[in-house]
C-alpha positions as CSV (number, residue, x, y, z in Angstrom):
1,M,-1.0,16.6,20.5
2,D,-4.6,17.1,18.4
3,Q,-4.3,21.1,18.4
4,F,-0.3,20.8,17.3
5,Y,-1.4,18.5,14.4
6,K,-4.1,21.1,13.8
7,D,-1.9,23.8,13.7
8,H,1.4,22.6,12.5
9,G,-0.1,19.4,9.7
10,Y,2.0,16.6,11.5
11,I,2.5,14.4,14.8
12,P,6.2,15.5,16.4
13,S,8.8,13.1,17.4
14,L,10.4,13.0,20.8
15,K,14.3,12.9,20.2
16,E,16.3,10.6,21.9
17,G,15.8,10.0,25.6
18,E,13.4,12.8,25.3
19,E,10.1,12.2,28.1
20,E,6.3,11.1,26.7
21,T,4.1,14.1,27.4
22,I,0.8,11.7,25.8
23,P,-0.7,10.9,28.9
24,E,-2.5,7.7,26.9
25,V,1.1,6.8,25.5
26,H,2.6,4.0,28.5
27,G,4.1,0.8,28.6
28,F,5.9,-0.1,25.6
29,E,3.7,2.0,23.2
30,R,5.2,5.0,21.9
31,R,3.3,7.9,19.8
32,Q,4.0,6.5,16.6
33,P,4.1,10.1,15.0
34,V,4.8,9.0,11.5
35,A,2.5,6.6,10.9
36,V,-0.4,9.0,12.6
37,T,0.8,11.5,10.7
38,L,0.3,9.5,7.4
39,G,-3.1,7.8,8.8
40,T,-4.5,10.9,9.9
41,S,-4.0,12.7,6.5
42,F,-5.5,9.8,4.7
43,D,-8.5,9.4,7.4
44,E,-8.9,13.5,6.8
45,W,-9.2,12.3,2.7
46,C,-12.0,10.2,3.9
47,L,-13.5,13.2,5.8
48,S,-13.3,15.3,2.5
49,Q,-15.0,12.7,0.5
50,I,-18.1,12.2,2.9
51,A,-18.2,15.9,3.1
52,S,-18.7,16.2,-0.7
53,E,-21.2,12.9,-1.1
54,L,-23.3,15.5,1.4
55,G,-23.1,18.6,-0.6
56,N,-20.5,20.3,2.1
57,A,-18.2,22.2,-0.3
58,I,-16.8,24.2,2.6
59,D,-15.6,21.0,4.5
60,A,-14.6,19.4,1.5
61,E,-12.3,21.6,0.3
62,Y,-11.1,22.3,4.2
63,F,-10.1,18.4,4.7
64,N,-9.1,17.6,1.2
65,K,-6.5,20.1,1.7
66,R,-5.0,19.3,5.2
67,S,-4.8,15.0,3.4
68,F,-1.6,16.5,2.1
69,N,-0.4,17.2,5.5
70,Y,1.7,14.1,4.4
71,R,3.9,15.9,2.9
72,N,5.2,17.6,6.0
73,I,7.5,15.0,7.2
74,Y,8.5,13.9,3.3
75,N,12.3,14.4,3.1
76,K,13.2,15.0,-0.4
77,E,16.6,14.4,0.3
78,T,16.4,11.1,1.4
79,G,13.0,10.2,-0.4
80,F,11.7,9.2,2.6
81,F,9.2,9.5,5.3
82,H,10.7,11.0,8.0
83,P,10.2,12.3,11.9
84,K,10.2,16.2,12.8
85,D,11.0,17.4,16.2
86,K,8.3,20.3,17.2
87,E,10.7,22.5,16.4
88,G,10.3,21.5,12.7
89,N,13.8,19.6,11.8
90,F,14.3,16.2,11.2
91,I,15.3,13.8,13.5
92,E,18.7,13.2,13.2
93,P,21.0,10.6,12.5
94,F,18.1,7.8,11.2
95,N,18.5,4.9,10.0
96,Y,15.2,3.8,8.0
97,E,15.7,-0.1,8.8
98,F,16.1,0.5,12.6
99,S,15.5,3.6,14.2
100,G,12.2,3.6,16.7
101,G,12.9,1.1,19.2
102,M,10.6,-2.5,19.5
103,G,8.2,-2.4,16.3
104,A,9.9,1.1,15.2
105,R,6.9,2.2,17.7
106,G,9.1,5.4,18.4
107,F,8.9,6.8,14.8
108,Y,6.8,4.5,12.6
109,G,4.8,1.4,14.0
110,E,5.6,-2.3,13.7
111,N,7.2,-1.5,10.5
112,N,10.1,0.7,9.1
113,G,10.4,3.2,7.0
114,W,10.7,1.7,4.7
115,V,7.1,0.5,4.4
116,Y,5.8,3.4,5.4
117,R,7.4,5.4,2.5
118,W,4.2,4.1,0.4
119,D,1.6,5.0,3.2
120,V,-0.1,7.4,1.0
121,Q,-2.4,5.3,-1.1
122,H,-5.0,8.1,-1.1
123,N,-3.3,10.1,-3.3
124,I,-0.4,7.8,-4.6
125,P,0.3,10.1,-8.2
126,D,1.5,12.9,-6.1
127,L,3.5,10.6,-3.7
128,I,5.2,9.7,-7.1
129,Q,5.6,13.5,-8.1
130,L,7.1,13.7,-4.6
131,M,9.8,11.1,-5.5
132,G,10.7,12.6,-9.0
133,G,8.5,11.1,-11.2
134,N,7.7,7.2,-12.3
135,E,11.2,5.7,-12.7
136,N,12.5,6.9,-9.6
137,F,9.1,6.0,-7.9
138,V,9.9,2.4,-9.8
139,N,13.7,2.1,-9.3
140,N,12.6,3.2,-5.3
141,L,10.1,0.5,-5.3
142,N,12.8,-2.0,-6.9
143,A,15.0,-0.8,-3.7
144,M,12.7,-2.5,-1.0
145,F,11.9,-5.2,-2.3
146,S,15.8,-5.8,-3.1
147,K,17.6,-4.1,-0.2
148,P,19.1,-7.1,2.6
149,L,17.7,-7.1,5.8
150,G,20.8,-5.9,7.3
151,R,21.1,-8.1,10.3
152,S,20.9,-11.3,10.9
153,K,17.0,-12.3,10.9
154,Y,17.9,-13.2,14.6
155,A,18.5,-9.6,15.1
156,F,15.6,-7.9,12.9
157,Y,12.5,-10.0,14.1
158,A,14.1,-9.5,17.8
159,M,13.4,-5.6,17.1
160,L,11.1,-6.0,14.4
161,P,8.8,-9.2,15.1
162,D,5.6,-8.2,13.2
163,H,7.8,-6.9,10.2
164,T,7.5,-10.7,8.6
165,G,7.2,-11.9,5.5
166,N,10.1,-10.5,4.2
167,V,11.1,-9.9,0.3
168,G,14.1,-7.5,0.9
169,Q,12.6,-4.8,3.2
170,F,9.0,-5.2,2.4
171,S,6.6,-7.6,4.8
172,M,4.0,-9.5,3.2
173,A,2.4,-9.6,7.3
174,N,1.4,-6.2,7.8
175,E,-1.5,-4.8,6.6
176,P,0.5,-1.0,5.8
177,S,2.5,-3.5,2.7
178,L,-0.5,-5.0,1.4
179,H,-0.8,-2.3,-1.6
180,I,2.4,-1.8,-2.1
181,P,3.2,-4.5,-5.0
182,Y,0.1,-2.8,-7.0
183,L,1.9,0.4,-6.7
184,Y,4.0,-0.2,-10.4
185,N,0.4,-0.3,-12.0
186,F,0.2,3.3,-11.5
187,A,3.7,3.8,-12.5
188,G,3.4,3.0,-15.9
189,Q,5.0,-0.9,-15.2
190,P,1.8,-3.6,-14.6
191,W,3.6,-5.8,-15.7
192,K,6.1,-5.8,-12.6
193,T,2.9,-6.1,-10.8
194,Q,1.8,-9.0,-12.3
195,K,5.2,-10.4,-11.2
196,R,5.5,-9.2,-7.5
197,I,1.9,-10.7,-6.4
198,S,2.2,-13.9,-8.5
199,V,5.2,-14.9,-6.6
200,L,4.4,-13.5,-3.5
201,L,1.0,-15.7,-3.5
202,D,2.9,-18.7,-4.4
203,Q,5.9,-17.5,-1.7
204,W,3.7,-16.7,1.1
205,F,0.3,-18.3,0.9
206,R,1.0,-22.0,-0.2
207,N,-1.4,-24.6,1.1
208,D,0.9,-25.8,3.5
209,L,2.9,-25.5,6.6
210,M,3.9,-22.1,5.6
211,G,0.0,-21.0,6.2
212,V,0.3,-17.4,6.9
213,P,2.9,-15.1,7.0
214,G,2.3,-12.9,9.9
215,D,-0.3,-11.7,12.1
216,E,-3.9,-12.6,10.7
217,D,-5.4,-9.3,12.0
218,G,-9.3,-8.9,11.2
219,G,-8.6,-10.8,8.1
220,G,-6.4,-8.1,6.2
221,M,-3.8,-11.0,4.9
222,S,-6.6,-13.7,3.8
223,S,-8.8,-10.2,2.0
224,F,-5.5,-9.5,-0.1
225,V,-5.0,-13.5,-0.9
226,V,-8.4,-13.3,-1.8
227,F,-8.8,-10.4,-3.8
228,S,-5.4,-11.0,-5.5
229,C,-6.6,-13.9,-6.8
230,M,-9.2,-13.1,-8.6
231,G,-7.2,-10.6,-10.2
232,I,-8.1,-7.2,-8.4
233,Y,-7.3,-5.1,-5.4
234,P,-8.6,-2.1,-3.6
235,V,-5.6,-0.1,-3.3
236,T,-7.4,2.7,-1.7
237,P,-10.3,2.4,0.7
238,G,-12.9,4.6,0.3
239,N,-12.6,5.1,-3.6
240,P,-14.5,2.9,-5.6
241,V,-11.8,1.4,-7.7
242,Y,-9.8,-1.7,-7.8
243,S,-6.3,-2.1,-9.1
244,I,-5.7,-5.2,-11.9
245,G,-2.8,-7.6,-11.4
246,S,-2.3,-11.1,-12.2
247,P,-5.6,-13.8,-11.8
248,Q,-5.0,-16.9,-10.4
249,F,-7.5,-19.1,-11.5
250,S,-8.7,-19.8,-15.2
251,E,-12.1,-18.6,-13.9
252,V,-13.5,-16.5,-11.0
253,V,-17.5,-15.9,-10.9
254,I,-18.3,-13.0,-8.2
255,K,-22.1,-13.0,-6.7
256,L,-23.1,-9.6,-6.3
257,E,-25.8,-8.3,-3.9
258,N,-27.8,-6.6,-6.7
259,G,-28.3,-10.4,-8.4
260,N,-25.5,-9.3,-10.5
261,E,-22.7,-11.6,-11.6
262,F,-19.1,-10.6,-12.6
263,K,-17.1,-13.4,-14.3
264,I,-13.2,-12.8,-14.4
265,I,-12.0,-15.3,-17.1
266,A,-7.8,-15.8,-17.1
267,N,-6.9,-18.0,-20.4
268,N,-4.0,-20.1,-20.8
269,R,-3.6,-19.4,-17.0
270,T,-0.2,-21.6,-15.6
271,V,2.4,-21.4,-13.1
272,D,4.6,-19.7,-15.6
273,N,1.8,-17.7,-17.4
274,K,1.7,-15.2,-15.1
275,Y,1.4,-11.9,-17.3
276,I,-1.5,-10.2,-19.0
277,Q,-1.2,-10.5,-23.5
278,S,-4.9,-8.6,-23.6
279,A,-8.0,-8.1,-22.0
280,R,-11.5,-7.8,-23.0
281,L,-14.2,-6.2,-21.1
282,N,-17.7,-7.7,-22.2
283,G,-16.4,-8.4,-25.6
284,K,-14.5,-5.1,-26.2
285,E,-10.7,-4.6,-25.9
286,Y,-9.5,-3.2,-22.4
287,N,-6.0,-1.6,-22.1
288,K,-6.1,-0.6,-18.5
289,C,-4.9,-1.9,-15.1
290,Q,-7.9,-0.4,-13.0
291,I,-11.2,-1.3,-12.9
292,T,-14.6,0.8,-11.0
293,H,-16.9,-1.0,-8.5
294,N,-19.4,0.6,-10.7
295,I,-18.3,-1.6,-13.9
296,I,-18.2,-5.0,-11.7
297,S,-21.8,-4.1,-10.2
298,K,-23.1,-3.9,-13.6
299,G,-22.3,-7.3,-14.1
300,G,-20.6,-8.7,-17.1
301,V,-17.1,-10.4,-18.1
302,L,-13.5,-9.0,-18.2
303,E,-11.2,-11.6,-19.9
304,F,-7.3,-12.0,-19.9
305,E,-5.3,-13.7,-22.3
306,M,-2.6,-15.0,-20.0
307,G,1.4,-15.8,-21.4
308,D,4.7,-16.3,-19.8
309,K,6.6,-12.6,-21.2
310,P,5.7,-9.4,-20.0
311,N,3.2,-7.3,-22.3
312,Y,5.2,-3.8,-21.8
313,L,1.7,-2.6,-23.9
314,W,-1.0,-3.4,-21.7
315,G,-1.9,-1.3,-18.9
316,V,-0.3,1.6,-19.6
317,E,-3.3,3.7,-20.0
318,N,-5.3,4.7,-17.3
């Protein structure tokens, strides 16, 4: 299978009734070909970054080229990542909510095709272009948050027991989803990220019996909450840049290992005042919805003015 991926740039999917040939896949598990292809594309991007840091330009170029392998399973007709068989044909018929059996493992992994539609954390600008630009990208995001489950909750969770914390087809309870609310930032509509983050934190992480909406694997969801409450989130692991959301506290102080402190202030922050009106970084106007780790590590103050209505002009520059 490793050789097939190396030669063809994707993990092949099994057709219905086809016997599993990978000896390591047994029991209730299945090969999860779309999830593995997307994850391996990200891994190869990480290797390209390591090679670049080591000054190995040849390996950096090799792995960077392979980091685009997610394109090999992108279905331009539907706008989803779609499983292919070993002959290179998309599996048909296909349903992005329910195909793949228990946990969608026949094609994805714990989450369905709506969640894995966004699993290109290392190259979001290219994903936007694959979907036809900012407007289509945002429309697809909106559709995910509004599309009904398609079955009763009992039937949905009987098949997708880890795909919980639902807002439409979005799952707040599983790691492949955690970066998704921040993607509006990359398509020129950061106010939608600000609203979505605030609503999700209030809806699924309240200080009551709601608790945590799913399986807290290794602190993933808690990390999402801590970062998001501060107002920043690392959308692309391995890229030292944070995407700005909606700070939940009037003041947060980050004490850094180098002895510096970085303070995030949100003036007029209330439940209703979830939208960023303006920002200043160390006293100077700041109009980006991203901030680098290098800036934070030097210490300083990022100060927001919050309001109850979106500012459609703030943060559209990146």
